[in-house]
Structures are given as structure tokens and as C-alpha cells.
C-alpha positions as CSV (number, residue, x, y, z in Angstrom):
1,M,105.4,114.5,78.2
2,S,103.5,116.8,79.7
3,D,101.8,115.6,82.9
4,D,102.6,117.1,86.0
5,A,101.9,115.4,89.7
6,G,101.3,118.2,92.3
7,A,99.0,117.9,95.2
8,G,95.8,117.7,94.2
9,D,97.0,114.8,91.9
10,R,98.5,113.3,94.4
11,T,95.5,113.6,96.9
12,G,93.7,110.8,94.4
13,V,96.1,107.7,94.8
14,D,97.0,108.7,99.3
15,D,93.9,108.8,99.7
16,G,93.4,104.8,99.0
17,D,90.7,106.3,96.1
18,R,89.1,103.7,94.2
19,D,87.0,103.3,91.5
20,G,85.4,100.3,90.7
21,G,86.9,97.5,91.9
22,A,88.5,96.9,95.6
23,D,91.9,96.7,93.5
24,R,92.0,99.3,91.3
25,V,93.2,102.5,92.1
26,A,93.4,105.9,90.4
27,W,95.5,107.6,88.5
28,P,98.4,110.0,89.5
29,V,97.8,112.2,86.8
30,A,94.9,114.2,85.1
31,L,94.7,112.2,81.7
32,T,93.7,114.6,78.2
33,G,93.8,114.0,74.9
34,V,96.7,111.7,74.3
35,T,99.1,111.6,76.7
36,E,102.7,110.5,76.4
37,T,104.7,107.8,78.6
38,V,107.2,105.1,79.1
39,V,105.6,101.6,79.8
40,T,107.7,98.5,81.2
41,T,106.6,95.4,80.4
42,L,108.3,91.9,81.6
43,G,109.8,89.8,78.6
44,P,110.4,85.7,78.2
45,N,114.1,86.6,79.2
46,G,113.5,88.0,83.0
47,L,114.0,91.9,81.4
48,W,111.4,94.4,81.2
49,N,110.9,96.2,78.0
50,A,110.8,99.7,77.9
51,A,108.8,101.3,74.8
52,A,106.9,104.4,73.7
53,L,102.9,104.3,74.7
54,G,100.4,106.9,74.2
55,L,97.7,106.9,76.4
56,F,94.3,107.9,75.3
57,A,91.9,109.8,77.8
58,G,88.8,108.0,78.8
59,D,87.3,105.4,80.8
60,P,88.4,103.3,80.5
61,V,91.6,105.1,79.5
62,T,93.3,102.4,76.3
63,A,96.4,102.6,74.1
64,R,97.2,100.7,70.8
65,T,100.1,98.6,70.1
66,W,101.2,98.0,66.3
67,G,102.5,95.1,65.2
68,N,104.1,92.5,66.5
69,T,106.1,94.0,68.9
70,R,107.9,92.3,72.1
71,T,105.1,95.3,73.9
72,R,102.0,93.4,72.6
73,R,103.4,90.1,72.7
74,N,104.1,90.9,76.5
75,F,101.1,91.6,77.4
76,H,99.7,89.0,76.0
77,R,101.4,86.7,78.2
78,Q,101.7,88.8,81.2
79,G,98.3,91.3,81.2
80,E,100.0,93.3,82.8
81,A,102.4,96.9,82.6
82,Y,103.9,99.5,84.8
83,V,103.4,102.9,82.6
84,Q,105.6,105.6,83.5
85,F,105.5,109.4,83.5
86,T,109.3,111.0,82.4
87,R,109.9,113.7,81.0
88,D,113.6,112.7,79.7
89,P,113.8,113.0,76.2
90,V,117.1,110.4,76.5
91,D,114.7,107.8,77.8
92,F,112.0,108.3,75.8
93,A,114.1,108.5,72.2
94,D,116.2,105.1,73.8
95,A,112.0,103.2,75.1
96,A,110.9,104.5,71.5
97,L,113.3,103.2,69.1
98,S,115.3,101.1,70.2
99,I,115.2,97.7,72.2
100,Y,115.4,98.6,75.1
101,E,115.4,96.4,78.6
102,L,115.8,96.8,82.7
103,E,116.4,94.1,85.4
104,D,114.0,96.6,87.3
105,P,111.4,98.3,86.3
106,I,110.9,101.9,87.2
107,L,113.0,104.0,85.7
108,A,115.2,106.2,87.3
109,S,113.6,109.4,85.6
110,A,109.9,108.3,86.1
111,G,108.3,111.3,87.6
112,A,105.5,108.2,89.1
113,W,104.7,105.3,87.6
114,V,101.1,103.0,87.1
115,R,101.1,99.1,87.5
116,V,98.3,98.2,84.9
117,R,96.7,95.6,83.9
118,V,95.9,95.5,80.8
119,E,93.0,94.2,77.8
120,Q,92.5,94.0,74.5
121,V,89.9,95.6,73.3
122,D,89.4,95.7,70.0
123,A,92.2,94.9,67.2
124,G,92.6,96.0,63.1
125,T,94.4,96.6,60.2
126,E,95.4,100.3,59.1
127,G,97.9,99.9,55.5
128,E,100.2,96.6,56.1
129,T,100.0,97.2,59.7
130,E,97.9,95.3,62.5
131,W,96.7,97.1,65.5
132,E,95.2,96.2,68.9
133,E,93.5,98.1,71.0
134,W,94.1,97.8,74.6
135,A,92.2,99.0,78.0
136,L,94.2,99.9,81.0
137,D,93.6,99.8,84.1
138,P,95.1,101.2,87.1
139,V,95.8,98.6,89.8
140,D,98.6,100.3,92.0
141,A,100.5,103.7,91.3
142,A,103.3,105.8,93.3
143,I,104.2,109.7,92.9
144,E,108.5,110.1,92.8
145,T,108.4,113.3,92.5
146,E,107.3,116.8,92.2
147,T,108.1,119.3,89.8
148,V,106.9,123.1,88.9
149,P,105.7,122.5,85.3
150,T,108.1,124.5,82.3
151,I,107.5,124.1,78.8
152,D,111.3,122.8,77.3
153,R,110.3,122.7,73.2
154,G,113.5,120.4,74.0
155,V,112.1,117.1,74.7
156,C,108.6,118.1,72.6
157,A,110.9,118.3,69.3
158,V,112.7,115.2,70.5
159,V,109.1,113.3,70.9
160,E,108.3,114.5,67.4
161,A,111.2,113.4,66.3
162,T,110.7,109.1,67.2
163,V,107.3,109.8,65.8
164,A,108.2,110.8,62.8
165,A,111.6,108.7,62.7
166,S,109.4,105.7,64.0
167,R,107.8,106.0,60.8
168,L,111.0,106.2,57.7
169,G,110.4,103.2,55.5
170,V,106.9,102.4,56.1
171,T,105.0,102.4,53.1
172,G,102.2,105.0,53.0
173,Y,104.7,107.5,54.2
174,D,105.7,110.3,53.3
175,E,109.6,110.0,52.6
176,D,110.7,113.3,52.6
177,R,108.3,114.7,54.3
178,L,109.7,112.7,57.3
179,R,112.6,114.1,56.8
180,N,112.3,117.4,56.3
181,R,110.6,116.9,59.8
182,L,113.4,115.7,61.8
183,D,115.3,118.4,60.5
184,R,112.7,121.0,62.2
185,C,112.9,119.1,65.0
186,A,116.6,118.7,64.8
187,S,117.1,122.9,64.2
188,I,114.5,122.9,67.1
189,V,116.3,121.2,70.1
190,D,119.9,123.4,68.7
191,R,118.1,125.9,69.4
192,A,115.9,125.7,72.8
193,G,117.2,122.5,73.7
194,G,120.0,121.2,76.4
195,P,122.5,118.5,76.6
196,R,120.3,116.1,77.3
197,E,117.9,116.8,74.8
198,R,121.1,117.2,71.9
199,E,121.9,113.5,73.3
200,A,118.8,112.2,73.1
201,L,118.3,113.8,69.0
202,E,122.2,111.2,69.0
203,R,120.2,108.5,69.7
204,V,117.2,109.4,67.2
205,R,119.6,109.5,64.9
206,E,121.6,106.0,65.9
207,H,118.5,103.9,66.1
208,S,116.6,104.8,62.7
209,S,117.4,104.7,59.5
210,W,117.2,109.4,60.0
């Protein structure tokens, strides 16, 4: 949740920068390490399912789905998705831990979005959970807002809380350690977060067994 759309990044979209194909565009932000995003995929009910998705920087950019999720099934069914960069902690918490469906693929909070084609490139099992790795090929993109970058410990704590909460009850993870991690995240939000971060943390509690 730390990507920013600056003027330098915008050039890659506005000038029609192409990279390996007539209908491929550049990512609207510079990706390094693992970037937390929200992805929307079209389900068989005609609604867009929103879920958290970590992007692994590289060429191509890749992501993993874990288990038999709606995102995984929609990736196979549709072969495309909308990856969105948002700093809204409530949207992220809802996407990460609940069934969050929308009529429109683009979140109102998205600072930028990318429509990608997805292709499965690997698969395996970790513990008792099956995973699939996907290559993401951008074919359309837009920057909706430009912001001055700030560091918000509350937002970061919400993201960490969603990770810990999603692992509660999963074989192979220490329950006490996860709950201590969640308590630490709650303490950070209480001290450093604002109203939106506090609401997001309540969503984490509502959507999980915390």
C-alpha cells in the first residue's frame, strides 16, 4: 500500500509506452518487492469480487492465489482482472477477509488501476494448501489521483493485521503468535491511526476469529 503515482510514472501511461505487444501497456507505478493491492475479478453472478493480492516485482509481474478462492476460479474463468492501488484501509480489510462484491470493477478509492491478462505459470502445495502462480500482463491502465506520499503506521498495521487474521486456524501457524501480532497491530492503530484505520481494524475483527 505504499505505491505513489507521480508525474514520472504517469508518462509511462500517457505516451502509450508499449512493452512487447501492440496491446500491452506499462504499469502506472514502479513495483519493487511485494506490493499489496486489491484485485477485482468478474464472477459468474455478474458482480466483481474484490480480494487482496500481493504483486511480486519482476518481468513479468507475478502473483499467487492460495486455495480454491473466488479470485483463482475467476482467473481461470475470465483470464483477466483489474489490479488496483489503494491506500484505503477499510477497502483493503474488506477485500482481504470477506466476500466483497461490487457492481463496478474499479474501487472509488483506487489511486490507479491496471487491467491485466492472467496466465497460470506454476502451481504447488504448501502444507495442506494448494497455490497457483500467475503472470500478470497489463493491457490497460489509468491514474485516477496523484498524491504527496506520506507514511501512515496505522495503514501498515491494518495490512499486517489482515495477514495475521487470515492465518488464524490454518494448520502450520502458531495461534498464540498470531494473536500477539494482532494485539500489536491494534496497539499501533490505537496510537498512530485515524478514524478510517480504526474502522478497518474493527472490520478485521468482524471478518475473522480474532
